[in-house]
C-alpha positions in Angstrom: 45.2 164.8 101.7 47.7 167.2 100.4 50.2 166.6 97.7 52.9 166.6 99.9 50.8 164.2 102.3 50.2 162.0 99.4 54.0 162.4 98.4 55.8 161.8 101.1 59.0 159.5 100.6 57.1 158.0 97.8 59.3 159.6 94.7 57.2 159.4 91.2 60.6 159.0 89.9 64.4 160.8 90.2 62.8 163.9 88.5 60.2 164.3 91.0 59.4 166.2 93.4 56.3 168.1 95.1 57.2 171.2 93.4 57.9 169.7 89.6 54.6 168.2 90.1 52.5 171.4 91.0 54.9 173.1 88.3 54.0 170.0 85.9 50.2 170.7 86.7 50.3 174.3 86.1 52.0 173.8 82.4 49.7 171.1 81.6 46.5 173.5 82.8 48.0 176.5 80.5 48.6 174.1 77.2 45.0 172.4 77.5 43.4 176.0 78.0 45.2 177.2 74.5 48.1 179.9 76.9 51.1 177.5 75.8 52.1 175.3 73.3 50.9 171.6 74.2 53.8 170.0 73.7 55.0 172.2 76.3 52.6 171.2 78.5 52.9 167.4 78.0 56.9 167.8 78.7 55.6 169.7 82.0 53.2 166.3 82.9 55.9 164.3 82.0 58.8 166.0 83.8 56.4 166.6 87.1 55.2 163.1 87.3 58.8 161.7 86.9 58.1 159.7 83.5 60.5 159.2 80.6 57.9 159.8 78.0 54.1 161.8 78.2 51.9 161.1 74.8 48.3 162.1 74.8 46.1 159.6 72.9 43.0 160.5 70.5 41.3 156.6 69.4 37.9 156.5 67.8 35.1 154.8 69.3 34.4 153.1 65.7 35.5 149.8 64.5 38.2 151.2 62.0 40.4 151.8 65.2 42.3 154.7 64.3 44.6 156.1 67.0 46.3 159.2 66.6 48.9 160.2 69.4 51.2 162.9 70.1 54.2 162.0 72.3 57.0 164.2 74.1 60.2 161.8 74.8 62.8 162.6 77.7 64.5 159.9 76.8 65.1 159.8 73.1 68.4 160.1 71.5 69.9 159.0 68.5 70.3 155.3 69.5 66.8 155.4 70.9 65.0 157.5 68.5 61.8 158.7 69.5 58.8 157.0 70.9 56.1 157.8 68.2 53.4 155.5 69.2 50.7 154.3 71.6 50.6 151.5 73.6 47.1 152.3 75.2 45.0 149.8 72.9 47.1 147.2 74.2 46.8 148.0 78.0 43.0 148.4 77.9 42.1 146.0 75.2 38.7 146.4 74.5 37.8 148.5 77.3 39.5 151.8 75.4 36.2 152.9 73.8 34.3 152.8 76.9 36.3 152.7 80.1 35.1 155.3 82.8 36.5 158.8 82.4 38.7 159.5 85.0 40.0 155.9 85.3 43.5 154.7 85.6 45.0 151.7 84.3 48.4 150.1 84.3 50.5 148.1 82.1 51.9 145.6 84.4 48.1 144.7 85.5 46.9 144.7 81.7 45.5 141.4 80.1 47.9 142.4 77.1 51.1 143.0 79.3 53.1 140.5 77.8 52.0 141.7 74.6 55.4 141.5 72.0 55.6 145.7 71.6 55.3 146.4 75.5 58.1 143.5 76.0 60.3 145.1 73.6 59.4 148.6 74.3 60.3 148.0 78.3 63.8 146.4 77.0 65.3 148.8 74.6 64.2 151.6 76.6 64.4 150.2 80.2 60.7 151.1 81.0 59.3 149.5 84.0 55.8 151.0 84.0 53.1 152.7 81.7 50.4 154.1 83.2 47.2 155.2 81.2 44.6 157.8 82.4 41.2 158.2 80.9 40.9 162.0 80.2 37.6 162.2 78.2 35.4 160.9 75.9 32.9 162.5 73.1 30.6 160.8 70.3 33.7 159.8 68.4 36.8 159.7 70.1 38.5 158.4 73.7 41.1 160.8 74.7 43.9 159.3 77.6 46.7 160.1 78.7 49.8 158.0 78.6 52.6 158.0 81.1 56.0 155.6 80.5 58.3 155.3 83.8 61.6 154.0 84.1 61.0 152.4 87.7 58.0 150.3 89.3 55.6 152.9 91.1 55.1 153.0 94.5 51.8 152.3 96.4 52.0 156.3 97.1 52.5 157.1 93.6 50.0 155.7 92.4 47.9 157.3 94.9 48.7 160.3 93.6 48.2 159.9 90.4 44.8 158.4 90.8 44.0 161.4 92.9 44.9 164.0 90.7 43.0 162.1 87.2 40.0 164.2 88.1 42.2 167.1 87.9 43.7 165.9 84.4 40.4 165.0 83.3 38.4 168.3 84.3 40.9 170.8 82.4 40.8 168.3 79.7 37.5 168.9 79.6 38.0 172.8 79.3 40.3 172.4 76.5 40.8 175.0 74.0 38.8 173.7 70.6 41.5 172.2 68.3 44.6 172.1 70.6 45.3 168.6 69.4 44.6 168.4 65.7 47.2 171.8 66.1 49.8 169.8 67.6 49.7 167.1 65.4 50.1 170.0 62.4 52.9 171.3 64.6 55.1 168.3 63.7 58.2 167.6 61.6 57.4 165.0 58.9 59.9 162.8 60.3 58.2 162.6 63.4 54.5 162.2 62.2 53.0 159.7 64.0 53.1 156.1 62.0 49.5 155.8 61.7 49.6 159.6 60.2 53.0 159.2 58.6 51.4 157.2 55.5 50.3 160.0 52.4 46.6 160.3 52.9 46.3 159.1 49.0 48.4 155.8 49.3 47.1 152.3 48.6 47.0 152.5 53.3 44.7 155.3 53.2 45.5 156.2 56.7 42.6 158.7 57.3 39.6 155.9 55.9 38.4 158.6 53.4 35.6 157.3 51.1 35.8 156.7 47.8 34.0 160.5 47.1 36.7 162.2 49.8 39.6 160.4 48.0 38.5 162.4 44.4 38.3 165.7 46.0 41.6 165.3 47.8 43.3 164.1 44.4 41.8 167.0 42.7 43.1 169.3 45.4 46.6 168.2 44.6 46.1 168.7 41.0 46.1 172.4 42.1 42.8 172.9 41.7 40.4 175.4 43.4 37.3 174.3 45.1 35.0 175.7 42.5 37.3 173.5 40.0 36.7 170.8 41.8 33.1 170.9 42.0 32.9 171.4 38.3 35.4 168.8 37.3 33.5 165.9 40.0 30.1 167.6 38.7 28.7 168.1 42.0 27.5 171.1 44.1 29.2 173.3 46.3 27.5 172.0 49.2 28.3 168.7 48.6 31.7 169.2 48.1 31.7 171.4 52.0 30.1 168.3 53.3 33.1 166.0 51.9 35.6 168.9 53.0 33.5 168.7 56.3 34.2 165.1 56.5 37.8 164.9 55.2 38.9 167.3 57.6 38.0 165.4 60.2 39.4 162.5 59.4 42.6 163.9 58.5 43.2 165.8 61.7 43.0 169.4 59.7 40.9 172.7 60.4 40.2 174.4 57.0 41.5 173.6 53.5 45.2 175.4 53.9 45.6 172.6 56.6 44.7 169.7 54.3 46.9 171.0 51.6 49.9 171.0 54.4 49.0 167.7 55.3 48.9 166.5 51.9 52.5 168.2 51.1 54.1 167.3 54.1 52.8 163.8 53.9 54.0 163.3 50.1 50.4 163.1 48.4 51.0 160.6 45.8 51.6 157.2 45.9 55.3 156.3 45.1 55.3 154.6 42.2 53.6 155.1 38.8 52.1 151.6 38.7 50.8 152.5 42.4 48.9 155.6 41.2 47.5 154.3 38.4 45.9 151.2 40.3 44.8 153.8 42.5 43.2 156.0 40.3 41.6 153.1 38.9 40.2 152.2 42.0 38.8 155.6 43.3 38.2 157.5 40.6 37.7 155.4 37.5 
């Protein structure tokens, strides 16, 4: 059935229309292929579906449960602030690591639909439904598109999202390499996701750095070059490259410059001298 046939009188929202939906899908495709800023694509898909917030979610498939997210919040204002976290883990629960690609999940039908976090979100932002589309999986990560609506979705609107989920997934599978990491790095410090906002070298260790990886980052924040880091830590250049690859992956960085920028933006040192001393003893001694 055509888009117009699915759409009918079942508007996806006050901003929804066949034209905006087509434009939204086009904007999404351009952004995923790297022809436009990714946040612009998220805004387009949010407007097209009539959602108030669109979030791209990257969740680890390992037991540490790390979740990273990029959001475009059309409801953001001084009173609300920006929605800067994902609720996909509450909606999918344990299925988040193995959900079928292309499947569509609704907060109103989730086992954790009464979770305090979701209830608080609905009340504070006047949102009625959250929909999660499973975009894809690879060896380490699950990628999801999370849409927040200010109204309940009609059966026609739900059918529309389901019918377009395959297109969303196909375009995501052909995405430009590195667009997620680049979008994370484009954020201003005050808008960083709460999972990533903690300094890399804080006691929260948000990236899950190993002891060796922590040491490397610590040396880099002291201004040492790669050769100097290898010499200081008494490791080979190949070992250092291996550590750096792991650090880049865990911290969503593409290269050394990105890592140094991340350390600088998030604040690389613990907040107090006592914390700095404790961490140095924990990871370096």
